[in-house]
N, C-alpha and C positions, 0 to 999 in steps of 0.2 A: 448491479455494477458491472460495465463491460467495457466501457471505452476510455481510450487515452486522447486527450485533445489537447492541442497547442493554441494558445489564445493571446490576442493582443486587441489593442484598443477598436480595432476593426469588426469586433463581434459587439461593441457596445455594451449597454446594461445587460448583465446576467442574472437570472433570478436563480439563486444557488440552491434555494430549497428544492429546485427542480433539477438541476443540473447535478447535485452532489448524489441524487440516486443512479445516475448512470457514470459516473465517473469513477475509474481506478486510480488514475492520477491525472494531475493537468501539468502543462508545460506552459509558463507564463513570460511574455516577453516584458522586458525591463526597458530596453531601450533600442533605438535605431541609430547607430554609430554614437558617438559622444553628445551630438545636438540634439537629437530628438528622445525625449523622455516618454516611454508609453503613458497616455492619459489614464488609462484604466488599471494600471499594474497595482497600485495601493488597493483599490476597491477590490480587484480579483483575490488577492492575497488576503484582505479582511474576509472575504467569502469563502474561501478555501479552508481557512482557519476556522471559520465560526462552523461550518457544517463538516470539519474533521476529512478533508479533501488532499491527501498528500500531494506534492507540488514541488517542481523544480523551475531555475529561473533560465532566460536564454536572453542573449544579445543579438542581434543582426550588426553584423560588423561592417566597418566602413573606413579601417584603417589605411593610410597611405605609404606606412613606413616601419619600421620595426619600433622606433621610438612611440610612435603615434597607436602602435598595436598595444603597447605597454600603459599608455595613458587612457585608451577607451576601457582595458582591463579593470584600471583602477576606479574607472567613473561606474562600471558596471557593477563591482565589488560594493562601492560607496552607495549606490543607489538600491541596491537589492536586498530583500529580507534575507537575514541570515540563518534562518531555521529550514531554509529549502533544502531539499535531500540530494539536489545537484544542480551543476552549473553546465552550461552549454554555449560555445563559441559558434554562432550562426554563419558560416562562410559559403556564399553562394555566387558573389558579383566579384568580379576582378576589380580591385582598387589599389594594386601595386603590381611591380614586377614579379617579385618573387611571393606569390601567395602562400606557400609552405611555411616558409620562415616567418611571415607574419602571422598566420594562425598558431605557428610553434609560440612566438613570443607572447602572444595573448593568452594561450593555455597556460604557459609557464608562470606567467605574471599571475595569474588568478591563483594557481597553486602555492605561489610564494605569499600571496595573501591570506591564505588560510582555506579555501576552497578544497574539500576532501575528495568530491567526484566531477571531474571536469570531461564533458564530453564535447563532441565535434560532430555539426551538423553540416553535411557538405551536398551542395547539387549533384544529383547523379549525371549530369551534362558537364560539369567541370572537374569530376572526381581524378581522372586521369591527368588533365592540365594542370591541378594544383598539386599533384603528387600527393594526394590525400592517403594512400597507403603509407608514407612515409612520415607522416604526422602522429605523435605520440599523443593520444588520449584516454582516457579511461573507457569510453565506448563511443560508440559511432551510430549516428542517425541519417539516414539517406531517404529523401523522397522518390518516390515514384509511381505515378498515376496509371491507371487503364487497367489493371488487373496483373501486371507483370511486376514480380518480386525484383529488388535492386540486383544488378550484376556483380556487385563487389558486397565483400563481407560486411554485416552491420548488425547493431542490436536492436535497433529501432526503424521500423519502415513507416514511412508517413504514405499512404496509400491513396489517399483521397483530400482534396481540396473542396470538396461539396458536400461533407458529411453533415448529419443533423445530430443536434445535442439539445435536450431539454432545457428549457429555460433560456435557450438563445435562438434571437429571431434569424441571424444571417446563417450563411454556411459555414461550415468548421473545418478544420484541417483533421484528420484523426488518424491514429497510428497504431502499430502493433509490435508486439516483441517478437523478434526474428531470430535473436541469438542464443548464446549459451547462458546470459544473464539471467536470474530469475526475477520475477517481481517483487521481491521482498529488496533485491538489490536497488531497485529505483524508489520504493516506496518507505523502507525502512520500517515495515511492518510484515507480520506474516500473512500469507493468503488465508481466507477464510479457512478455519480448521473445523471438521465435522463436530457436530453437538456430542457430548459423553451420552454413553447410554443411560438410560434414565434407570436410578435405581427402584426397585420393586418395593414400596412400604406397604403394609397392611392398612386397610382401611379399618378395618374391625378386626382385632385379634384379642382373644381372652386367655390366650396361654395355649391352648389345645384346639384350636381353630382359626380359619382364616377365611374371610368373605372375598370372593374373587371380584374383582374391579376392572372396568374397562382396559384394555390393553394387556391384560393379564395371559402369560401361557405358564401351564404346567411346570414345563422345564425351568423359566425364570423363577418361578415361586420355589421350586426344588432346590435352585441355586442358592436362592435367599436363606432358607433354612437348612443348607448344608446338608442335603440328602439326595436321593435320587428318584427319578421320575415313577421308575418301578415300584418304589417303598410307598409313594404317594398313591400310585394307582392300586396296589393291594390294599392299603389300609382303607381307601375310600370306596373300593368295589368299582373303580373306573377302567370301563372295558377299552374306551378310545381315548388315550391321553392327549391327544391332539383337541377333542373336543370338550371345553368346560364352560360353563354357563355364568352369566354375569348374576352378581350375587349368591351364587354358588357357595354354600359352607364346605369349607374343606378340614379333615382333621390334620393336624399337625405331628407328625412323629417326634418323639424325644422332646428336648427344651425349648423355649423361647428362642427366636433368632437372635445371632449377632447383632451387635449395631454395626453400622456401617463405618469405617474409619474417618475420621475427619482430618482434612489436611491442615497442616500447619501453616500459619500465614508466614511471608518471606518479605523481609526488608531490604531496601537498598540505599545506602548513603549517596546522594547527589554528586558527581564528580564534575570537574570543569569538561564540557564537551558532551555531556550527557543529554539526552531529549528522551522524551516519552516515547517516540516512534523506536527509537534505539532501545531503549530498554523493553519496549514490547518484543522485540525481536529476541533480544538477549535471553528473556524468561519465558519465551513461548507463550505469550498472553497477547491480548489485544488492548488498544489504546483505550478504547471504552472501559475496558475493566479497571486500569490503572486509574483512569479518569474517575470512576465510580468510588473503588475503595480508598482514594485520598481525598475526595470530595473537591477536587480541582476545579475552579471556574474555567480556566484556560489552561489547554493541555500545553500550550507553548511557554507557559512560563511558569519554570521550576528553578531551583535556585541551588547552589553549590551547598552542600553541608545538610539539606533537605532531606528528610528520612521519608521514603515512599514506600508503601507496601507495592510489591510487584509479584507475588502469587497469592 
């Protein structure tokens, strides 16, 4: 998983079983102005949800006045899936005199409607003309191709329009994080965490001896039995503590090992606004773990008052 792609019906039918293996998250087009609804949006949302790909919504804007910008924002909100992690106003063509005012009206209206994170996509070539530096948005996304990073501060950089994504026949736009905002800001779930160190468990232990298994080291066994490597070496006549053999039986000094501590389950009662992705971030676990612990068929369907195991 290494790609961030923005997708519209121009990409056609997507094989999400393949695309999901490469996507960190996707940015899905909902509409092109108020008159054109993206033909593939609902299909893309269904695929992203089925294969647990976090996604955001974007709308290509065509507003011609402040009032029209508000209408477009309402249409965007009403047509889009509310479980999206973020929302974006795509402002790249001049459609009214004061584009700064129109873009701000669009963003403000979205926030009033309930969108929590609203970003601005603005063409590199019109950044100054539209006074994009004065538009208040939660994050900024800028396209610039040919290997050069944007000349203006941004959080997402659309670096190519000829990218490749598994499961998609046509070219796709690909993006990179470039600002101070973390990946978790956009996907609502922690970045992959390293697997915990495996607990060394005896395969065969009679209380006074231990049979070495694959992956064992003397230091790990000593830690397991709360003693020192030197004590193990002395008791077993081991001259080179870094060399022990598979199936070798080692005498255990003292009593049997202490049992590994068990972690107590933690539960959370779902409140208004909660999502599995946000709970995963809050409790530092993965969405897959929450889904498994609670036997959820669909991680996007949880209910206020529902009790979920989160640890």
